[in-house]
N, C-alpha and C positions, 0 to 999 in steps of 0.2 A: 564435401560439397561447399562451394563458396557462398558467402552471405548474399551475393547478388541474386541468387535463385530463391531466396526467401521472399514471400509476398504475403499480403493480408489474408490469403486463403489458407496458408499453412505456416503458422508460427508456433505450432504445438511443440516442436523440438528445435527451436531456433538456437539454443545454446550449443547443442551437439552439432549443429550444421554451420556454425561459424568457421571461417577460414582458420586453418591451423596456425596461421601467422598471429592470431589473437589469443591463442591458448595460454600464453605466458604473461598476459597482462592481468593485473589484479582486478577483481570484480569492481572495486571502487573507482577504477578508471575506465570501465565500460559504461555504455548507456543501457539502462535497464528499465523497462516499462513497469509501472506500478498502478495500483488502484487506491484512490482516496476513499476512506470509509467503506472498505471492501464489502462488508456484509449488510449494508443498508438496503439491499434489494429485497430482504425478507423481514423488514420491520413489521411488528405486530401493532396495527393501528389501535387495538383495544388494550394494549399493555399499559401499566402505570408509567408515569414520568420517571426518569432516573432520579436518583437521590440528590444530585447536585443542582437540580432546578429550584428556583426561588419559590418561597411560599406564596408570593403574590401571583406568580405564573400558575402555580398549582390551584389557587383559588379561581382564577379566570378559567382555567381548563375544566375545573369541576362544575362551574356554573354554566359554561357555554360549550360543553363537550362536543355537541353535534357540529358546532362551527369550528372549534379549534383543531379537532383531530384531522379533518381532511387537509387543513392548511399545514399542520405539522408534518403530515405524511408527504405532501408535495414538496416541502422544502428541506426535509431531512433525508429523502431518498436520493442517493448519489450514484447508484448503480442499478442496472436492470439485468445483468448477466449473473448467474450463480457462480460459486467459487470454482467449480470444475470448468465451466464455460470460460471463465477468465483465465484459468491455467491453459486451456486449449488455445485461447486467443494470443497467448504469449506473456501474460502478466506474471511477473516474478517477484514483485514486492507487494505485500498485503498489509494494509492499515487496519489493525484489529483492535477495536475498543471493547474492553471486557468489563463486566460487572455482575454482581449477584443481585437478585431481586429482594426487596424488603419483604419480610414475613413469608419467605419461601423456605420451608424446612427441607426441601429436596437436596439442597447443596449444589444444584445445577448452576452453571454459569452461562451467561448470554452475551451477545454483542449489543452495543448500544449506539444510538445517536438521538438524543433527547428522549426517545422511548426505546423499548427492548425489541430484539429480534425474536422471531419464532424459532430460529435455528439455535441449537445449543452449541457451546464452544467445543466440547470434546468430540462430539459427533462430526463437526466440521473439520477438526484437526485430523480425524481418522480418514475422512474423504481425501484430504490433501496427501496423507501418507500413502494411501492406496494408489493415488494418481502417480506419485513419485516412484512407486514400485515398478510401474510400467513405463517410466521415463527416467532411466537411471543416470542420464547425463544432464538432466535439468536441475538447476539450483534455485531454491526459493528463499526469500528473506521474509520472515514473519515478524512484524513489528507489533508486539502486544503492549497495550498502554491503557491508561485511565484507571482500570481496576477499582471501580466504585464499589464499596461495601465489602472488600476482601480483607479479612484479618490476616495476620502473619501465618496462622495455621492454615487458612484457605490458600494462601500463596504456596506454601510448602506442598500441600496436597495437589494443587494444580500443576506445579513443576514436576512432581513425581509422575503425574499422568502424562505430561508432555514427554518425559524421558521414556515412559513405557510405550507411547504411541510411535515416536520417531526413532528411538533406539540409537543405533550406530550412524544414522543419518545426520545426527546433530553435530555440527562443527564447533569445536571448542573456540572460545573467544581469544585465546592466546596460543601462539606457537603454530598456527595453521598456515599452510600455503594457500592463499586466497585466489590463486589463478585457477582457471578452469582445469588445466592439466593437473595441478596439485589436488584440487577437490575431487576430481575423477579418480585419481590414484588412491586417495584415502577413502573414497566412497562416501564422502560427506555431501549431503544435499540440502540441509536446512541450516540457515543462520537465523537464530532465534533472538531477536532484540526484545528486551524486557525492561520496561520503564518503571522500575521499582528497585529499591535498595536490596531486595532479595537477589538481584542479579549478581551481586558481588560474592554471594555465597556458593554460586554454582558455576563451574567452569564451562558448562554447556550454554550459558546464557550470555548474550551480548548486551552492552549498555544501550540506552535509547539512541536512535539515529536522528540527527538534526533534520527538522522538516521546515523548509522555507515556506511559510504560509502568508500570503499577501493580505488576506481578509478584505478582498475587493470583489465587486460584482460586475466588473467589465474586463474585457481582455486587456485593454490598455492599462488599467490599474494593476492587473496581475503581472503583466510582462514588464512594466516599469519597475515594480518592486523587485522582481527577480533579477533584472539587469543591475539594479542598485546593489543587491546582495552579491552578485558575481563580481562587481567592481571591487568589493571588499576582499574578495578571494574565497575560494572554496575551502571547506574543511579537508584535512589530510586524508580522512577515510570516507566511509559511506555518508551520503547526505541525500536529501530529497528536495527536488524542485516541485512545489505544489502547483500544478497547472490546472487549478480548480477555482471556481468562483464561490463567493460567499456574499449573502445579502443580510444586511442588518434588519433587526426585527421591525423597525419603523417602516422600512421599505416593504417588507412582507405584508404588514397590516394595510398599507396604502395600495397594494396591488394583489388583492385576494384571488384574482382570476388567473394569475400567472403561476409559474413554478420554477424550481431550480433547473429542471430539464429544459424548459422553454428558453430561459436566458442562456443556458449552456449551449444549446443549439444555435442561438443567435450569435454567439461569440466564438464558436469553435473554429471557424476558418481562420480568424485572426490569431487564435492561440496556436493552431497548427502552423501558420506562417512563421511565427516566432520559433517554434520547435524546429522547423526545417533549417534554421540558421545556426543552430547550436552544434556543439561537438563535444565528445567525451575526451578523456585523457587526463594527464597529470597537471596540465596548466591551470593557473589560478581562475581562469574564466570558463572552465569546462563544466559540463553537467555530468551527473551520475544517474541516480534514480530520478525518473520523471513520473509523477503520480497524477492521474487525471480522474475526472468524473465521467460516468457513462462511457466507459472505455470501449464498449461494443458498437457505439453509434457512429464512429468515424475511424479512419485508418490510423488510429492512435498508436497501437502496438507496433505496426509495421514501420511507422515513421521513426519511433524511438530506436527500434532495432537497427534500422538502416543507418543511423548515425554512426554506428560502429565501423562502417566502411571507411570513414575518414581516418580511422586509426591505422589503416594500411599504408598511409603515407610514411616515407622513410624516417621522418623526425620522431615518430612515435614508436617505431618498431623495436622489439627486444628479440634476441636470437631464439630461434626454434631449436630445441635440443632433441 
């Protein structure tokens, strides 16, 4: 079934529904929708601050907890859909920031964005594995990063659990055919990016994937930055265009009644207009993974996926075997 039949109501199996003409194109030359700070939909407002937060911020948070926590929650929540809903919507790149809690003897790992999530990491990974079992031609990229509070021993235990959960679905970082046809043949479904030196010790782990982060709170600021990056030329392999807004703390303090969701909605049409003009492929100004906030509030996934139609032009085509 051709990609032109894919719409925002049915992106659950979009990779398997791509035109066969695109099956021999490497994943890093396709347009892939992703979610920024994937797990922030389940942040625990009552959890401690993460270890990396400054002592002065901890002091303010401790003294004015009833004021700071609602503000922290409004500005650190970047998604509203849970991980399975995101998978069903077409998201295939997941930004997973991982940490252990201080003074927690359980050894459980959580996701973070200033505070911790209620969801545990291994339970979430198991949900993804179950979803993949029922969608054998869909490929996901799991970008694990930050790892606050993890010792070398914790890393090794975590990696062992990831190998247990995903098993043969894990695609080795070297020597793999990264086309859809090649991945389907090998039955690989998970590319696991691991932002730590531990990745070098395990063939199943990929190095961290570059993320172009504008650190801007307006659509114009974000798109100007991304255009400047594209002018310099894209990386050879996977990379992420962060189509997400960021507000500095001074702005947040000065605007206590607004939120990241509010400014995202105010800017989303301009961001989507920029997205419509992009194209995937091997050229220096192309896009690959595009990660957004609140990916369920606009036709984000559908737009990213539809960019692959541009690859059907003769200049991009590789032979179908």
